[in-house]
N, C-alpha and C positions, 0 to 999 in steps of 0.2 A: 572459566567462561561466565560471562556477567549475569546467563542465566540457569535455573538449575537443570538438570538433564531432562533431554526429552524424552519418553521412552521408546525406542526405538522397532516397540509394532506398529507403531505411523507410519516409519520409514520402509519395513517392508509389506505392510499393506499397499501402500503406496506404489512399489518396484511390482508388486504381484496385479496389483490392478492396468499398470501401465504394461506389462509384457500381454498381459490379457489382450492388449489392442495391437499387436506388432505384429505385421504379416511374417505368417511363418518364413523358419530359416535365416531370421536377419540379424544383424547388433545394431544395439543401441550404444552410441558414445556421448555422455554428458562429461562438459567442461566446466571449470571455475571460472567464475571472474578473476580478471586481473590486476593488482597491483597499482593503483594510479599514482603516477608523482605529480608534485606540487613543482619545483623547483630543484637544482642541484640533486641532494641525495633525500629530499624532504619527501613523505608520500601522505596520501591522505587516508583517511581509516578505512578498513577493507571491507566491503560486503560481499558475499556470497551471491554465485548464481542461482537463482532462484527455483529455476530447475532441477539443479543437480542437489541444493538444501533438501526441495521436497522428497526427490526421493532418496535420500543417502544421509540427511541430519547433519552432515560435515560441514563445518565453518569455517575452511583451514583455504589458503591460495595453495596452487597449483595442485590441483587434485584432480582426478579424472575418474567417470564411472563407466564400466564395462556393463552390458549386459547381453547374454547370449541366451536366452531360456532354449533352446533348441538343439543349443552342445552337444553335443558324445557323449564326452567327458564333463560332471557333477562340480567338478573344480573350477570350469570354464563357465558356467553359467552366469556368475556375479563373480566379478571381479573390483577392486577398489583400490585406485594406485594413490599414495601420498607423498608428498615430501619426505624425501631421508633426512634426517636431524643429525646433528652433529655436534660435539662438543663448542664450537664455534660458533656454530647459529645459536646454538644457546645462551653462548655469553653476548650477543649481541639482539640480539630478537626473540629468547625466552624461549619456554620448551614448544615443541612441537608434536604432533599426534603418534605415537608410536603405531605400530601395527596391529598389538591388540588392542590401544583405547580405540583407533579405528573402526577395528570391528566390532566392539561393544557398543559404539553410539548409533553404528549406522543396518547394523544385525548381518553383515555382508560378512560372511567367514572365512575367504578370501581374501589376503591383503596385500599387496606388493610395492615397492617403491615406484617414482613415477617414473624414474629414467629407465625404465625396463618396457615399459608401454608398448613400444611401439616393436620388438621383438617378441612378446607375449602374442599382441596382437596379430601375429603376421601367421604364429602358429593357427590360429582360429578363422583368420580373414577368406582362406581362399575354401574354406567349406561351404561358407556363408554366401548366399546369394545378392547380402543389401546391406544397407546401413539405415540406420535411424541416426540424425545428426543432430545438434542443438542451433538456434539461429534464432537473434530479439525479433519473434516477427510485432511483438506488444508496444506502441509507441515508436515505431523505425525512426521516426520524424528525429529523436532524442538521440541515436545513437549513429545516425544514417552517415556520421561524415569520419567515425573513430570503427579501429579495427580492433575487435576485442578476439581473445585465446577461440572463442566458438567459429569467428569467420577465418582464423590460421586453420582448427582442426579440418573444417571444411575444404578449404585448399593443397591441404596436405592430403587428406582420404584421397578425393579425386585424382589427383597427383599417383599416387599410389597404387589405387586399387579403382582406373579410371571405367575398366566392364563391368562392374558392380552397377547395381538398383540402389537408387538413393531418398528416404523419405524422411520426412518434417516431425522431429518429436516435438517439437510444442505444438504443433498439434492434437495429438495423443493432453498432452501435460493440459492444453488451454481447455479441453473438453473436461480435466479431472481435477481440474482445481478450484474450478467453480463451484464446488459443491464441497463444504467442509468436512471432515470429520468431528468426533467430539471430542479429539486432542488438538486438534485445531480452532475450535470456536474457543476450547478454554483460555490457550494462548491468546487468541483476540481480547477475551474477556478482560485476561489479565491485563494486556495493555491499555485496554479502556479505563481497568479500574487505575491502575498509577496515571493517568490523566486526568482522571477524576476530585482525586487528591490533591494534584497539582493544582490543579484550576481552581481549588480552594483558596489553598494559600495565597496563589498571587493576588486575587483580589484584595487580601488584606495589604497588599505593598501600593496597589494606586493610588495616586493623589494628582492632585492640578502639578503641573511646570515637570514632569519628569518625563525622563527620554523612552521613547519607547525599547531601547534597548536594553533598558534598567529593566523594564516587564521582561523583555527575551530571557534576560538575565538569570532574573527570580523563576522563570517556568523553567529552564535549563537542569537550575540547579536543584528545583525540587522533585522534576522527573528522574534524572540519575539518584540523587540520592534515596529516591521511593524503589530503584531499583529497573529503570528501562536500560536496553541493552545501549540502546543509542534513541534519539530524536528521529522520527519516520524521514521527516523534513523537515527544512530550513522554515522556523516559525513565521508565518504574516503576525507582525504585531500592529494594525493602522489605525492612527487617530482621526478623525476629522476623515476632512477627502481623500487622503490617503488609501481608506478603506472600500471607494471605487476603484482602484487598478486591483485585479481580480488576484494576482499576482505580484503583488509589491510585497518585497522584505527583506529592503534596504534598515527597515527598523532604526531611522537616525531622526526622528523627527522631535519636536516636545509634545507633551499630550496637556494639550489647552485645557483651562476652567472651561467645564460646559462644551466637550466634545463629549463624543462619543470612541469606542476603542474597541476594533474588531479583533480578535484573538481567534485566528486557524493554526493547529497543531496536532501533532499525533505523535504516539507513544512507537516504538519499536521494542520487541520483548519476543526473544529465541528469531525473531526473524519477520515475526508475524505484527502485523501495527493499528492501529487505533488511526481512526481522525476526526475531527470533532471541531468545532465551530460554535463561539459563543462572544457576544457584542456588550461591554459594561460603559456605565459612564465612568469618565473621567472622577467625577468629584461625587462617586456616588450615592445621584441621584438624575434619573432619565427628565430631561424637558418634556414638556407638553408632544412636541414634534416626535423626540425620539422614540414617547412611550407610542405614539399614534403609529409608526415605521415598524416599533420593534413587535405589536400586537399584531399587525397582518401575516408579521414571517411568521411568527411561532404559529400563527391559525395555520399557513400555509405549510408549514413542517407538521403538525397535529394531523388536518386531514389526508395532507398528502402520503406522510409515513403508512396508515389504513390501505395506499394502494400496494405497499409492498405486502405480498401474497403469491403465496402458487397459483399462474396460468396467467396471470398477466404479464403480457408481451412489453420489452423495455419502452417502447414506443409509443404505446399508448398510455401508459406512464405518464412518459414527459408530457404528451400533450394533456391530460387532465392537471398536469403539474403549473402548465403554462396556465390556465384554463382559469386556475385556483387565484393564480396573480395578478392576471388580469382583472379581474373583479376585486382583488384589494386596491390596486392602481387605481380604482375609479374613485373608490370609495374615499383613495386619499386626494385624489383631486388634479390626480397627474397626467387623468385620462379622462376623458367622458365618453360614456354610455354610445352615442353620437357618433363618437369620431371611430369607436372599435364595431360599429357596424357597418361601417363605410371602410374599414381600413381592406389593404391587399392581402389576401388571405397570403400572397407567396412573402409578404414584410410585415409581418405585425407589428404594432407599435409597441408591446410589454418589450419588446427587444431592444428598445432604448433604455429601459428598465432594470431589465432580467436577461441578462443573454450569456449561460450558460445552464449549462444540465443540472439534475437536479439529483443525480442517482449513480453510483459507480461499485461496480466488486469493489471488496475489500479481505487484503488476507494477504499473501507475502510482497505481493506489491501492495501502496498504499490504492492506486488504481490499479485494482488486481486485473490478471486475464482473463477474459469471457467475452463471448459473442454475442450482441445486444438484438440477435434475431431469434438467440432462445427465450423461453419465457422462465418468468422467475421460479425455482423450486426449493421446496425444503431443502434447507441444509447450506442455502448461499447464504454470505451477509453483505450488505451494501448499504451505503450510506444515502442520508434523505439533506437535501442542503439546499432551502431555497433561499432568496435573498435578493433586496431591493435596493438597486443604488440609485443616488439622486447627486450628482457632482453639483449642481449648482445650487444644492444645500448644504452641500458638505458632510451629507451623510452618506454611509454605506452597512446595508448591514445584512447580515448571511447568519443562518441559527442552522448548525449540522449534530446528529445523532448517526450511532451506529444501528443498524438492525441486521437481527438474525432470524430468515425466513424459516416459520415453522410448519405443519398443515395446514392452519386453519388462520395463520395472518402472522404476526410476527412478536420479537420479543428485541425489546429496547437495551441494547448492551453500555449505552452512556445515562439509565436514568439516571442516577445516581449524581451525574452532572449538575446543577443549579443551572437553573431556564427560566424560571417565571422570575418578572420582573420585580415584585414581591421578596422574592429569596434573595437575588442581587445584591437590591440596595439593602438588604437585611442583613446580609454579612460583611460589604464594604461599612456599613456603622460600627459593626465589632473591628 
């Protein structure tokens, strides 16, 4: 694997927390993600179902975790099912987990082959009153037209055991995953540290007339070389007016002299993610207008991140961030105080130049699970990412850091990534 072993105490603790929230005499079944195919026999890189990884640490396809805390027989209270390997599989696909290795990683004592799942479950199912099943309740719009292994498990269970009660495993994991343990924080910090090093190296590669994808290549090279499991998402390398498209990632334009580049990228390490955004001048020197806009966004980041502290409700945080942006837009001459005072509160004018939220949970998902009705708490990790986008000037600026909420405020996990104008210009000159 591409990351150092994660102590299985993390997964043991996560399972204990999970089963403490299950209704009595119920069974939880968590499944792995599918291997996604391109064309013919080619496949995309495998990414594990995050709820399954959270509870087991297993990073392999064809895996099922069964939790039955009230089982009469102790050996039935935790069972991990993994894919049985063979010499043929080893020749074509390499090593797969043995039962012993799967037990060592997860801390689950009983490990069986996945082909025995249905038979073993049947021995326990009629003793139980209900099932907890996984389902993608988070950003469902992304997978609304896809059938997943979780979807198939739901159909199969309800067909096989129609008179049992059914519960949502995601409701429990969504509550638990919002607050990170010290082990999880260390993994997110590792991802952030890798991103810092890569960004510094990319600064030295930027020059007029370079293609956006060349910078993407430099970024990818340094991230992987520094130990990233993979990129957290396809990076955005958006020069000039491309930076005004929030999810631009074709990265195929020329970086023209005098333009500014928006770099939005993340590192995945042991399935935990960082997410950062920086803006740099193509030629190493910000223009006066770029400095004005950059300074306004940076001010909003510094002031807005102070609001990431226990007890703050996300809705209130977003409203205060919007007010910060609104003031800066007036300073930049994009809005007037009169226009703002007379605006329709249901259609605020700042949204022309700032149209997205400024904080999201960060963890196993880049946009991690979380209820935005829940106030911020110690142990949560969130981004802060204000931006100003001016298509008519060909300038888009967003700055983003990752913050761990503490008892009294927060810690910037990406503090080491250069963000001040002088620091960026100095590094680019080198």
